[in-house]
SERO-124994 format. One record per residue (C-alpha): residue in one letter; x, z, y; residue number from 1. Coordinates in steps of 0.5 Angstrom, whole numbers. Layout:
% SERO-124994
ATOM  type     xx     zz     yy  seq
ATOM     a      X      Z      Y  NUM
...
% end
This chain:
% SERO-124994
ATOM  type     xx     zz     yy  seq
ATOM     m      0      0      0    1
ATOM     s      3     -2      7    2
ATOM     p      4      4     12    3
ATOM     g     -2      2     16    4
ATOM     r     -7      2     10    5
ATOM     l     -3      8      7    6
ATOM     l     -5     12     14    7
ATOM     r    -12     10     14    8
ATOM     y    -13     12      7    9
ATOM     l    -10     19      9   10
ATOM     q    -14     19     15   11
ATOM     i    -21     19     11   12
ATOM     k    -18     25      6   13
ATOM     v    -14     30     11   14
ATOM     h    -19     36     14   15
ATOM     h    -20     35     21   16
ATOM     l    -17     41     23   17
ATOM     v    -10     39     20   18
ATOM     q    -11     32     24   19
ATOM     e    -14     35     31   20
ATOM     q     -9     41     32   21
ATOM     p     -2     44     30   22
ATOM     w     -1     50     26   23
ATOM     d      5     54     25   24
ATOM     n      4     54     17   25
ATOM     i     -1     50     13   26
ATOM     r     -2     53      6   27
ATOM     i     -6     49      0   28
ATOM     i     -9     54     -5   29
ATOM     g    -14     53    -11   30
ATOM     g    -20     56     -9   31
ATOM     y    -27     53     -9   32
ATOM     d    -30     56     -3   33
ATOM     r    -36     52      1   34
ATOM     r    -36     58      6   35
ATOM     a    -30     56      9   36
ATOM     e    -30     50     14   37
ATOM     i    -32     44     11   38
ATOM     s    -28     37     13   39
ATOM     r    -32     33     18   40
ATOM     y    -30     27     14   41
ATOM     e    -34     29      8   42
ATOM     k    -38     23      5   43
ATOM     d    -44     27      4   44
ATOM     g    -49     21      4   45
ATOM     k    -47     21     -4   46
ATOM     l    -50     25     -9   47
ATOM     f    -43     26    -13   48
ATOM     n    -36     27    -11   49
ATOM     w    -36     28     -4   50
ATOM     e    -34     35     -3   51
ATOM     r    -27     36      0   52
ATOM     p    -22     42      1   53
ATOM     t    -25     47      6   54
ATOM     a    -20     51     11   55
ATOM     e    -20     57     14   56
ATOM     a    -16     59     20   57
ATOM     h    -12     65     21   58
ATOM     g     -9     65     28   59
ATOM     r     -4     60     28   60
ATOM     d     -4     59     20   61
ATOM     l     -9     55     16   62
ATOM     l    -11     56      9   63
ATOM     v    -13     50      6   64
ATOM     k    -18     51     -1   65
ATOM     a    -18     45     -6   66
ATOM     f    -22     46    -13   67
ATOM     p    -17     49    -17   68
ATOM     g    -13     45    -21   69
ATOM     t     -5     44    -22   70
ATOM     d     -5     36    -20   71
ATOM     y    -11     37    -15   72
ATOM     v     -7     42    -11   73
ATOM     h     -1     39    -11   74
ATOM     h     -4     32     -9   75
ATOM     y     -7     35     -3   76
ATOM     g     -1     38     -1   77
ATOM     l      2     31     -1   78
ATOM     i     -3     28      2   79
ATOM     i     -3     33      8   80
ATOM     a      5     33      8   81
ATOM     t      5     25      8   82
ATOM     y      0     25     14   83
ATOM     l      4     29     18   84
ATOM     a     10     25     17   85
ATOM     m      7     19     19   86
ATOM     t      4     22     25   87
ATOM     g     11     24     27   88
ATOM     r      9     32     26   89
ATOM     p     13     37     22   90
ATOM     t     12     38     15   91
ATOM     d     17     44     13   92
ATOM     n     11     48     15   93
ATOM     v      7     45      9   94
ATOM     t      7     49      3   95
ATOM     y      2     49     -4   96
ATOM     q      1     55     -9   97
ATOM     l     -1     52    -16   98
ATOM     p     -7     56    -18   99
ATOM     d     -7     61    -24  100
ATOM     p     -9     57    -31  101
ATOM     a    -14     63    -32  102
ATOM     l    -17     61    -25  103
ATOM     c    -17     54    -27  104
ATOM     r    -21     55    -33  105
ATOM     a    -26     60    -30  106
ATOM     a    -28     54    -25  107
ATOM     v    -30     49    -30  108
ATOM     e    -33     55    -34  109
ATOM     q    -39     55    -29  110
ATOM     l    -41     48    -33  111
ATOM     n    -46     50    -37  112
ATOM     l    -51     45    -41  113
ATOM     g    -55     45    -48  114
ATOM     l    -51     40    -52  115
ATOM     d    -53     38    -59  116
ATOM     g    -48     32    -61  117
ATOM     d    -50     29    -54  118
ATOM     l    -46     23    -51  119
ATOM     v    -44     25    -44  120
ATOM     i    -43     20    -39  121
ATOM     v    -39     23    -33  122
ATOM     g    -35     20    -27  123
ATOM     w    -37     15    -22  124
ATOM     a    -43     11    -20  125
ATOM     l    -47     15    -24  126
ATOM     e    -53     14    -19  127
ATOM     h    -53      7    -21  128
ATOM     l    -52      8    -29  129
ATOM     a    -57     13    -30  130
ATOM     p    -65     11    -31  131
ATOM     a    -68      9    -24  132
ATOM     d    -73     15    -25  133
ATOM     a    -67     20    -26  134
ATOM     v    -69     27    -24  135
ATOM     w    -63     31    -23  136
ATOM     t    -62     38    -25  137
ATOM     h    -57     42    -21  138
ATOM     g    -52     47    -23  139
ATOM     p    -46     50    -19  140
ATOM     g    -42     44    -16  141
ATOM     y    -45     39    -21  142
ATOM     a    -52     36    -23  143
ATOM     w    -54     32    -30  144
ATOM     h    -60     28    -33  145
ATOM     r    -62     27    -40  146
ATOM     a    -64     21    -43  147
ATOM     t    -65     17    -49  148
ATOM     m    -62     11    -50  149
ATOM     h    -63      7    -57  150
ATOM     g    -65     13    -60  151
ATOM     r    -59     17    -58  152
ATOM     r    -59     23    -53  153
ATOM     v    -55     21    -47  154
ATOM     v    -53     26    -41  155
ATOM     y    -51     23    -35  156
ATOM     l    -46     29    -31  157
ATOM     g    -43     29    -24  158
ATOM     f    -40     33    -20  159
ATOM     r    -40     34    -12  160
ATOM     h    -33     36    -12  161
ATOM     s    -27     32    -15  162
ATOM     i    -25     33    -22  163
ATOM     w    -18     30    -20  164
ATOM     g    -12     30    -26  165
ATOM     d    -12     36    -30  166
ATOM     v    -19     39    -28  167
ATOM     a    -22     33    -32  168
ATOM     g    -19     35    -38  169
ATOM     r    -22     42    -38  170
ATOM     v    -28     39    -36  171
ATOM     v    -28     35    -43  172
ATOM     h    -25     41    -47  173
ATOM     r    -31     45    -44  174
ATOM     l    -36     39    -46  175
ATOM     a    -34     40    -53  176
ATOM     e    -35     47    -53  177
ATOM     l    -42     46    -51  178
ATOM     g    -43     41    -56  179
ATOM     a    -42     34    -54  180
ATOM     s    -40     29    -59  181
ATOM     n    -37     24    -55  182
ATOM     v    -35     23    -47  183
ATOM     v    -35     17    -43  184
ATOM     y    -31     17    -37  185
ATOM     v    -33     12    -31  186
ATOM     g    -29     11    -25  187
ATOM     k    -23      7    -22  188
ATOM     v    -16      5    -24  189
ATOM     g    -10      2    -21  190
ATOM     a     -8     -5    -24  191
ATOM     l      0     -5    -25  192
ATOM     a      0    -13    -27  193
ATOM     p      0    -17    -21  194
ATOM     q     -5    -22    -23  195
ATOM     i    -11    -18    -23  196
ATOM     e    -15    -18    -17  197
ATOM     p    -18    -12    -15  198
ATOM     n    -26    -11    -16  199
ATOM     t    -26    -17    -21  200
ATOM     m    -25    -14    -28  201
ATOM     l    -26     -8    -32  202
ATOM     a    -21     -3    -35  203
ATOM     t    -21      0    -42  204
ATOM     g    -17      3    -47  205
ATOM     n    -15      8    -52  206
ATOM     a     -8     11    -50  207
ATOM     s     -4     14    -44  208
ATOM     l      3     16    -42  209
ATOM     v      2     23    -40  210
ATOM     d      9     26    -37  211
ATOM     g     12     20    -41  212
ATOM     e      9     22    -48  213
ATOM     l      4     18    -51  214
ATOM     v     -3     20    -52  215
ATOM     t     -9     17    -56  216
ATOM     w    -16     19    -58  217
ATOM     n    -22     17    -62  218
ATOM     d    -24     11    -58  219
ATOM     f    -32     11    -57  220
ATOM     f    -32      4    -55  221
ATOM     g    -27      2    -61  222
ATOM     d    -26     -6    -60  223
ATOM     f    -33     -7    -57  224
ATOM     a    -32     -6    -50  225
ATOM     v    -25    -10    -50  226
ATOM     a    -29    -16    -53  227
ATOM     q    -34    -17    -47  228
ATOM     p    -32    -22    -42  229
ATOM     g    -28    -19    -36  230
ATOM     v    -26    -13    -39  231
ATOM     h    -18    -12    -39  232
ATOM     t    -14     -7    -44  233
ATOM     g     -7     -4    -44  234
ATOM     l     -3      2    -44  235
ATOM     h     -5      7    -39  236
ATOM     v     -1     11    -35  237
ATOM     t     -3     18    -32  238
ATOM     s      0     20    -25  239
ATOM     p     -2     26    -21  240
ATOM     s     -2     23    -15  241
ATOM     i     -2     16    -12  242
ATOM     l      3     19     -7  243
ATOM     l      8     19    -13  244
ATOM     e      7     12    -14  245
ATOM     n     13      9    -10  246
ATOM     r     17      3    -12  247
ATOM     d     22      6    -17  248
ATOM     w     16      9    -20  249
ATOM     l     13      2    -21  250
ATOM     a     19     -1    -24  251
ATOM     r     19      4    -29  252
ATOM     h     12      3    -31  253
ATOM     a     12     -5    -30  254
ATOM     e     10     -7    -37  255
ATOM     h      4     -2    -37  256
ATOM     a     -3     -4    -35  257
ATOM     f     -7      2    -31  258
ATOM     v     -6      8    -27  259
ATOM     d    -10     14    -25  260
ATOM     p    -10     21    -25  261
ATOM     e    -15     23    -30  262
ATOM     i    -16     19    -37  263
ATOM     g    -10     22    -40  264
ATOM     s    -12     29    -39  265
ATOM     m    -19     27    -42  266
ATOM     g    -16     23    -48  267
ATOM     a    -12     29    -50  268
ATOM     a    -17     34    -49  269
ATOM     a    -22     30    -53  270
ATOM     h    -17     29    -59  271
ATOM     n    -15     36    -59  272
ATOM     a    -23     38    -59  273
ATOM     g    -24     33    -65  274
ATOM     i    -29     29    -61  275
ATOM     g    -29     22    -58  276
ATOM     f    -27     19    -52  277
ATOM     g    -28     13    -48  278
ATOM     y    -27     10    -41  279
ATOM     l    -29      4    -37  280
ATOM     h    -27      3    -30  281
ATOM     v    -27     -2    -25  282
ATOM     i    -20     -4    -23  283
ATOM     s    -20     -2    -16  284
ATOM     n    -13     -4    -13  285
ATOM     n     -7     -7    -15  286
ATOM     l      0     -3    -14  287
ATOM     a      4     -9    -16  288
ATOM     r      2    -14    -11  289
ATOM     h     -2    -14     -4  290
ATOM     y     -9    -16     -4  291
ATOM     p    -14    -15      1  292
ATOM     a    -18    -10     -2  293
ATOM     d    -14     -3     -4  294
ATOM     l    -16      4     -3  295
ATOM     s    -16      4      4  296
ATOM     n    -22      0      5  297
ATOM     e    -27      2      0  298
ATOM     r    -32      2      5  299
ATOM     h    -32     -5      7  300
ATOM     g    -38     -9      5  301
ATOM     d    -35    -14      1  302
ATOM     v    -32     -9     -4  303
ATOM     i    -38     -5     -4  304
ATOM     r    -42    -11     -6  305
ATOM     r    -37    -13    -12  306
ATOM     r    -36     -6    -15  307
ATOM     a    -44     -6    -15  308
ATOM     l    -44    -12    -20  309
ATOM     l    -38     -9    -24  310
ATOM     v    -42     -3    -24  311
ATOM     g    -48     -7    -27  312
ATOM     r    -43    -10    -32  313
ATOM     i    -41     -3    -34  314
ATOM     r    -49     -1    -35  315
ATOM     d    -50     -7    -40  316
ATOM     i    -44     -5    -44  317
ATOM     l    -46      2    -45  318
ATOM     t    -53      0    -47  319
ATOM     n    -51     -5    -52  320
ATOM     r    -45     -1    -55  321
ATOM     l    -51      4    -56  322
ATOM     a    -55     -1    -59  323
ATOM     a    -50     -3    -64  324
ATOM     r    -50      4    -67  325
ATOM     l    -42      3    -68  326
ATOM     i    -42     11    -69  327
% end
């Protein structure tokens, strides 16, 4: 991403208190606290994935509270430090404190659904994947809708906050505890192959590199999704932050297919729990070649239109996969 586009990406992520005034110290911690000051840049017109880290001022110090997850706290610390550096402000006053594992587990254990072998579809664009007449039941930080599709019990599950990185793996672990048989994750990935234009294809697969180690899982889709037109497959790489994906990172992973922060953690959690997992994602950006569409202009009308078509393809593939009754 070019410097100008990267700055635009950061400006829609960084809490307004960071952008609007200087601070002696900025500290990022794990803490889901909606009583603290909410960022004015939240996209609260959406049903899911719109809550962002909140902040508390303590004199000249600012405490930023991100949903408890190692990757998310680290990522948001990088977001703030990079924004400050690009706007000519000091960064040595930015620190982050990784959350205790017990806090991370407790935050996800708020999720409480009655599942009995259900397929759970979690992630992005759920409002368009669920039935048009869906009635959402709300819990603390999440909402869900249960339906029956081709005789199969399906639960659509979305979160108001981000389930970035390792948080998503804990969500899969929790869903397995609650009785899910399979979890499907719908979202967005970056392409590492230069020929793939953003917002024109879908991505799927059954393996990811996590900290250099290969993780595989029992793929819910099997060979079904990749046999559909416009679906690309390959080895995924799990990365905790796009701000770590520089030219050296790309050179080390040039032979791989996709990158995002969640898929590997989710696949590993499903494998360890003995349940199925699959992902079917929109390819939203390309790290290896410049294209007009990237993560800085996701609200552009043409991007929204193209993604709506791809979400329709995801819905069709999910429906046909369940009709096929492969597992």
